[in-house]
N, C-alpha and C positions, 0 to 999 in steps of 0.2 A: 560544197554548199557556196553559193555566190551570196554572201552576206549582204550586198547592194540590193538584193531584191527583197529582203525582208522589211517589212513597214510597222515601225512604230512611231508613236507619236511624242518624240522626243527631240530636244534641241541638242546640236552638235558643235563641236568645234574643230578646225582643221590642226593637225600636230604637225611638227616637223618630222619628216619621214624618218623612220627607224628610232623613234625617240617618243618620250611622254609629254614632250615640251610644246605647249601651245604655239601656233605661228604667230599669231597676233596679240597684241596687248589688249588690256581689258577683256580678255577672252571670257570671264565671268558674265558679261553684259553683251556678249556678241555671238550667242548661239544661232544657230540656222537649221532649217530643215534639212534632211539628208540630201534632197535632190539638189540643193544649192551647194553642195560640198564640189560639185562637178567642176565648178569654176576655179578651184585651187588645184586641181589634177587628179590623178587616178590613184586609187588605194590598191597596193601600198608602194606603188613605184614612185608617186610624187609626194603623197602626204600619208600620215596615219590619221585615224578618227577618235575623237574623244566624244564620249555622251556627257552632257552637264546634268548633275545630279541635283536633288533639291527641288525647290520651287520652280527652278527655271524649266524642269521638265514635268511639271504637274505632278509633284510628290515623289518622284524617282529617287530610290535611295539604293546604294550598293553594299553589300556585305562583302569586305575585302579581307579573305582569310590568308593571312601573311604568316604568322608564327608556326612553331611545329605542333603537329598533329591538328590543325586547326581544319584542314580540309576534311580529313577523316571525322572529326568532331561535328563539322558543319552537315556532312551528310546525315548524321543522325539525329541532330538537334533543330537544325533550321526548318521553318514552315516550308511546305512545297511550293515552287513557283515556277512559271513557265519561260523564264529568261535566267539562264546560266551560262556563263562564258570561263573560259581557261585556254591553257595551252599544254602542250605535251609534258613539259616538267611539272606543271602546276594545273592539272585537270580541275575544273568545277572549283575554281577559287574566287569566282565573283559571282553573288547570288543576288539578283535584282528584284526589287519589291517596289509598291507604291503604298504611301502612307498619308493619312489625311492629317492636317494640323502641322505641326513642329517637324521640320526637316532638318535641323540642325545637325551637324557632324559630331560624331563622338569616336574618338581614339583610345583603345585600350592598349598600355603598354607593359611590359614585364617589369614585376616589382624591383628586380634586381639589375637585369641588363639594360633596363629601359629600351630595349627594342621592341618594334611595332608587332602586336599579337593579331589584333583584328580591328578593322574600322566599319563603323557605319557612316558612309559617306553621303552627305546630303548637300546643303547649301555651300557654295564656294568651292567645289569640286568637281573633277571630271574623271572618267575612267576610260582608258584605252577599249575599243570596242572590236568586235570580230572583223576580221579582214585586214587588220593592222600587223605590221610586223614589230613584235617586242624587242628593245635594246639587244636581249640575248639571242636574237635571229629567228626565234620561233615565232610563228603565226597565231595569234589571238582568234579562238574559234567559238561557236555556238557549241555546246556539249549536246549530245544526240537527244532530239526531242525536246530541247529547251531553246527553242529559237522563237518562241511565241510572246504573248504578252505577261509581263510580271503580275504576280498575285497581289491583291490589297490585302494589308495585314497591319495590325495595329502596332504603332511605335513602341508601346509598352512590352507586347509580345516579341519583337524584334530585340529590344535593349535586353529582356531576360535571356533570349537566346545567345546574344553576343556574350554577356558576362559569364554564360555557362561554358561557351566555347573558350573564354579567355581561361576559364579555371581548368579546363582540360589540358589545354596547352601549357600552362605552368605545372600542373602536376606531372605531366609525362616527362618533365625534365629532371624531376625530383626522385623519381624512382630509381632504387639501387637494391640489389640483392642484400636481404637482412635489414633494410631499413624501413621496414613497415611501420614501425611506430612513430617515426619522424614523419613519414608520409602521412600518416593518420592525422597527425596534430595539424599540418599543412592543409590537408583535406578539410577538416572541420573549420579552419578559420577563413578558407576562401570561401566556402561554402556559405559562410555567415556572411562575409563582406559582399558576395553578390546574389544572396537572396536565393540560392539553391537548396532547395528542400530535400528532405530524405526520400521523398518519393520520387523526385527527379534524380538525386544522386545514384542511387542504387542501379535502376534500370540503363541510364544513359551514361554518367560520367564514370562510374566504376568499371562499366564494361568496356568503355573506350581506353582508360588507362590501362 
């Protein structure tokens, strides 16, 4: 698929080839339409391409699934959308939506390791887009049938989904044979902290973990 032919009403920034690093300073305020990127070179030979998230692209947000089991949990929990990207080793790891109102960025990290689990990327962020070459050498792609417009979803619904995904990720690392009691205590605490009801926990979180 030629990602350059996909039309989206977003603002983009050129990135240094084979990196996630913006080519220009003050990139947060220098987004351009897709066709203007040609003046910087071809993708991915000369540049990579990042899409600005947040108010800069009319409420575009990216759910970035980083932690263990987040991709699997995201497929079960996230609302349907028409725009999803990934790469061979991390398929369907970026789910894009549009929200009205607050487009602030939220980052959820592991309570012990502090490693990133999942992000809701909004204002002040950019995400490498399809056609770019990831630093690990893989090409970023649109997932099958997911190269159209992102769905409009309420921020509240997305935040709830992101918290549930983070809960699954943390719990997945706690499972050990014979450790059901300890896992149950962690499970109850995480669900309480992340507003995960019993109705959600049973069909979604327990099934995934």
